N, C-alpha and C positions, 0 to 999 in steps of 0.2 A: 679513419672518421668514424666508421660505423662501431668499431671497438670503444672509441671514445664516448659514443653516444650512448651505447649500453651501459656503461659505468655510470654516467651521469643519472640516467633513468634509474638504475638500480639503487643507487645511494640517495637519491629522492625518495623512492619507496621507503627505504629504511628510515629516514627521517621522519616522513609522514606516519609511517606505522609505529614507531618507537614513541611519537609524541600522543598517539592517541591508545596506545596500549596500556598507559599509565592508568587509566580509570574507565575509559569507555563511556557508557551511560548508566545512570542510576535509577531510571524510570522509563516508563512507556511515554514518549513524546508524539503528539500526532500532528501531522501537517508539516513536518520539517525532514531534511534529509537526514537518512540513517547510513551509518559508515561500517563496514566489517572490519575485520582484524587487519586487513592490508590496507585501510584507508579509502577503499573503493565504496562507491554508492551501492546499498544493498537494492538489487533488482530481483523483484518477486512478487509481481502483481498477479492478480486473479488467483490469489493463493489459498492454500490451506495448511494446517500444522498436524503433525503427526508427533506424539509422545511415545517415546521408547526408551523405558527404563527411567533415568533421571534426566534425560534431554529431551528437548522439542526441536522437531525437524520442520523447517519452513521451506514449503516448495512454491514456486512461483515463476511466472513469465520472465525471461530474459527480454530485454528490449535494445534498439538502437535509437538514435536521434534521426535517423535519416529515412527509415522506412518501417511499416508495420508488418514485414516479414517474419517470419518465424525466426527466433534466434537462439532458441534452446530454452529448455526449463531449468532452472537453478535450484540447489539444494544448500540451505544453511542450517547450522544447528545453534543452540542457545540453552544455557542452564537457568537462565532468569527472565527471559522474554524481552530483556533490554539490550542486551549485546549480541550481534549475530556473527558467527564464524562460516565463512565461505567453505563449502565443502567440496561441491563438484557442479559441473553441468550435468545433471542427472539424466537428461535425455536431450543429446545435441542434435543440431540440425543433420538430418540425414542426407546421404549423397545424392539420394533421388527419391522419387516417389510422393506420397500423400504428406509427408512432413519433411520433405526436401527443401531446397532453395526456392524462393519465391512462393513459399505456401505461408499459411496462418497457423499458428498454434496457441490457443488460449485457455484459460480457465482451469489450468492444471489441478488435478485432485488425486490423493494418494490414500489409499486404506490398505491395512493389513488384513490378508484374508485368514480367518481363524482356522479353517481346515486344512490350508496347505502351508502356512506362515510365510508366504509369499507377500511381498508387496505390489499391489496392483496400481499403475497410475493411470487416470483417465484425463480425457482432453477434448477441446472442439478443435478440429482439424477443419481446414477449408482453404479456398483458393483466395487470391488477394481481393478478388472482386465479391467474395462471400456468396459464391453461387454452387459451391461444391461442398456443403456443409455436412459433416457427420461426428458422431461422438467415437472418438478413437481409444486405445488402450495399449499400455505398454508393461512388462513385468521384470522383476529384479528380485534376486536373494537377498540382496543387501539394501537396507532403508536408502543409503545414500546414492545408490546405483551403481554401476550404469544400468539404465533401464533399456529393455529391447522392446522396441515398437513392433507392434502386431497387426497395425490396421483397425478397420471399425469393428466395434462390438457388435454383434449381430442379436436381433430379436426376430425370431420366426424367419431366420435365414436373410434378413436384410439388415442394412445399417440403420441406425436411428438418426435420421437426417434433419437434425434440429441445430440451433446456434448455440447461445449460452447454456452452460451445464454445470451442476455441482453434484456432490455425492452426500450420502446421509449413511452412518453406520447405527443400527438400532442395539439396543441391549442386549438383544439375543445373538447379536454377531451377525444379523442379515444385512446385506449392502445394498444400496439403492442409488440409481442415477436419477437426478433431478433434472428437467431440462425447461427451457425457454417456455412460457406459457403456462407452467405448473403441473406439467405431465411426470408421473413419477413411475420408474422401472424396477422391478425387483431382479437381482442378479442371482445367479447360480450359486451353489456351493463354494465353487472356485473362482468365483469373481470374474470370470471370463467371457460369460454370455449372459443374456436377459432371458428369464423363463417367465415373466408376468409384467403385462402393463398394469400397475397397481393403482394408478389415477389418471384420469383423463384430463384435458386441458381445462384449467380453471378460467382463464380469462385471457384477453389479448395482451401483448407485451409480456410483461413480467419477466424480465431479464435477470441476470444474476441470481438465480435461485440458490437459497441458502436455508438451511432447515437445523433446528435443534429440538429437544425433548426434556421436558422438565415435569416432574410428577404425573407422568403418564399423559402428557397433553403435548401435541406437536406444534410447532410454531414455524410457520413457512413463510421466509422473507423474499420480497423481489423488489425490481425496479423498474420505473417507467422506460420507454424507448426514447432516449435523447442522445444518441450517438456517444461521444466522449463526454459529453456535458453532465453535471450532476443532477440530481432529482431528489424529490421526496419519495423515499423508499417506503413500501407499505408491507402489512403482513396479514396472514390468515391463521386460524387455529383449527385443530380437530382433534378429538378423542382418538382417531384412527388415522393411520397413514394412507388408507383408502378412502378417507374423506367420509362424510361430506364436510368441506371447508367452509369456514365462516369468515367473512371480511372484518377485520378489527381495526382498519384505518392505519395512520402513518406511526412509524416508529421514532421519529423525532418531530419537534414543532414545526408547523407548517411554514415553508418558506426558507426555512434553514438548509434545504436540499441535502438532507440527513449528514448535516453538519459539512456540507460540501464533499460528499463521498458516495459511492455505490457499493453495496454488500458482496462479500465474496465468500466469507465463512464465519462460524460461531465456534469459539474454542471454550469448552468447558474446563474450568481449573477446581479439581475437587480437593477439598482441603478437610483438616480435621473439624472445623467450626462451620465452615459453609462452602458450598460449590458456586463461584463464581462464573458468568457467562460473559465472554469477551467477543464483541462484535468486531470483526475484522472489516475494514472497508478501504477502497482504493480512491486516492484524489488523483485522477488521471491528469495528464499535461501533454496535449498533442500541439506540435510533433514532438517535443523534446520528453519522450516517455523515459528514456534511459536514465537522463540526468536530472529532471525536475519533477516527475511523478512521486507522490509521497503516500503515506498510509494514514489512516484514520481508525485507531484502534481504541474502542470505549466501553467501559464496563456497563451491562444492561440491567436494567431495574425490571424483575419480572415477579408479577404477583397475580394469580389467577390467570385470567386470559389477557392481562395487560401486559405488554412489552414495550419499553421505552428507553430512550437515550434523551432525557428531559433537559438535562444540562451537559455542555460539552466541557470535558476536563482536558485542558492543554497538557497536563502530565498527570500521572499517576503511578502508584507503585502496587505490587501484590504479593503476599506473603504465600509462597508456594507450599508451605506447611499447612499453614491454616485455611488458605484460600480467601483471606480477608483484603480487600481493596482499600487503601489510605491515598491521602494527597501527600506529597513532598512538603517538607517545611525546612526549606533552604535559606540562610541569611543571604539576600542579594542587595547589590546597589543599583539604584535605577537612575538613568540619566534621561530626561526628557530631550526631545529632538531639538529644543531651544537652546539646550545647555551649552556653554561655549567649550566644552571639552570635545563636543563632535565638530569636526573640522567638515566645510563643504566646499566642493569645487563644482564649476559649470553653472548651469541655469536653475535655480530651485525656487518653488513657490512655498512659502512659509504661512500657514493659515491658522485661525484659531476659530473653528464654528462648532456650534452645540457641543461646547465644552470638550471637543477633540482636537488636541494640538497636532498638526501634521506637517511634514516637510515632504513634498513630492516633487518629481522633475520628469520630464520627457526627453531630455538631452541625454543622446547616447553616449555623451563624453562626462556626462555628470557622475560624482561619486560622493561619498561621505565616508570618514575614517574617524577612529579613536584609538588612542594608546590606552593600553589596560594591563594591570597586574592581577592575575587570578586563575582560578580553575577552569572557568567555563564562560562562555559569552552567548548571547542570543539578541534578537532584535524583533520588534513588532511593527507592524505597518497596517495600513489600512488598505486591503484588498478590495478591487472594485472591478466593474465591466471596462475599465480604460487602462487595466494596467498590464505591465508585460513581463519578462524576465530580467532579473538582476543576477548579476555575478558576485560571489561572497569569497573573499580570500582573507584567510590570516596567516601573517608572517611574523617571524621572531625579529629581534632588534636588528640582526645582521641581514635581513630581508629575504630569509629563506622561507619558502611556502611550507606552512604546517598541515593546512589543510583548504580546499577550495570547493566550491560548488555552485550550481546555478540554482536559483529558486524562482518559482512561479508566483507572482504576485496578482494573477488575475482571479476573480471571484464573480460568478453571477449573482451571488448573494453579498452585498457590500458588507464587509466587517472589520473591526480592528482585531488582530489575531496575531501571535507569535508566528513568524516564517522561517526563522533559522534560530537553531540552538547548536553550539559546537559540542563535538564530544569532550569529556572531561580532559583536561590537558594537565601537564606537569606545571606547578605553580611558578610563573616566569613573567617576564615583560613581552607583550604581544602587540600588534597592531591589527585591528580588524578594518578592513576596506570593502565597501560595497559600490559596485559600478552599474550604471546602466548599460544595457546591451543595445538598445534599438529594435529588440525583437520581441514577439509576442505570441501567445497561443491562439491559433486561428485554424479552423478546418471545415471541411464540408462533408456531408454523408452521400450515402448512395443515391438520395433524391436531390443532390446537389443543394441542400440547404446550408447555409453559412452560419457557422457557430464560433464563439470564443469573443477575444478582446477586440474593442475598437481603438486601442491606444498602447503606448509602449511607457506609460509611466512605472516609475519605482517609487516607494512610500517609505517613511520612517515615521512612528511616533515615539518609540522609545527603544533605549538599549538597555539590558539587564547583565549585570556583573557577578559572578558568584567569586568571593573571595577565597 
């Protein structure tokens, strides 16, 4: 029986992988599930990217849907920023100790040390109750790992006992650790200890510290303290990494909650025509961080002291040679939620208010489906404070599963948006089915404050098919 089960799983993975290897993705899509070369969800949050030769290496937190305990740091590679190949668990859960079972490991960042050519990984390590926090580090001679955990990085013989952290590498190769509150620490030449506290605390809060530099001006991004909830991220500027820092306000329109994300890193892409700066953010989804948390990557508009994501781009492309960002122009067929091609099952409410036509259901047995022939399919919905999780499945005509995932339709900032886009498929006949789950993102923080959705609704406003 075990041998038969093995072959069933093995053959299923081949079917899913072969269906997706035909094209993968042709753009950066925010707020939807991403899949690696094996058809698995890309799990790399609190992330950073290191470019090595012609490849980009993405490091981020692995997660489970059962616990926030450290599950390892994953490494992926890509040559286009659209399609990600799983390389390794760069730093797995240790057998014991500060990154062992039932510990926390977050905000992984990797830099290549100019002096030693070693890759040094930094992270926030902690207990599950967030009462044993420190900045730790690990090292490897190979970018994809394995990395060896060394424990806390020391400043004047003591750990840096802070929570959220980030890193920044300046033009001269100097490395810095950025921590919660806006403190900045300069690293030694070998990146394995701290030699100077470069900047004192700027403000209370200021989680997910992220920094970039353009035209000799430093931009320092952070977020408010709202647990896993999104908020309006803000930033400071300075002519020196030592400050003083001047508050410049929000990086996205107020109330958009940074387009429902939290900053983690900014990737410069230097081309022959321009250097584009890519904001990398996390759209957390608790408790289903592994299956439903997604990514919000957006081009930044920078002019003088102004740093903005004024408009949300659902998808965009970048020419890695020139550095120029463009919007994809694909011919797509659109089906509104009321079109007869969409088949509904269970209890649904169909409304048309304020020019928004929407179908929604809180019935955990509800579903909608559509038969289609094409290369790619996606759907949009109205995400809001009373929405929950939906299960998305694409099958072929014989009923074999091509791909499946769980999508989070909750948002504190109600908005119509794309919530799912399949990988590019072999052109064939398929069926898309979306199911209610009767589950929703809900959580409490250390102060026992309750966050998340008040309902289990799933929603659809339209389906988009690429022929």
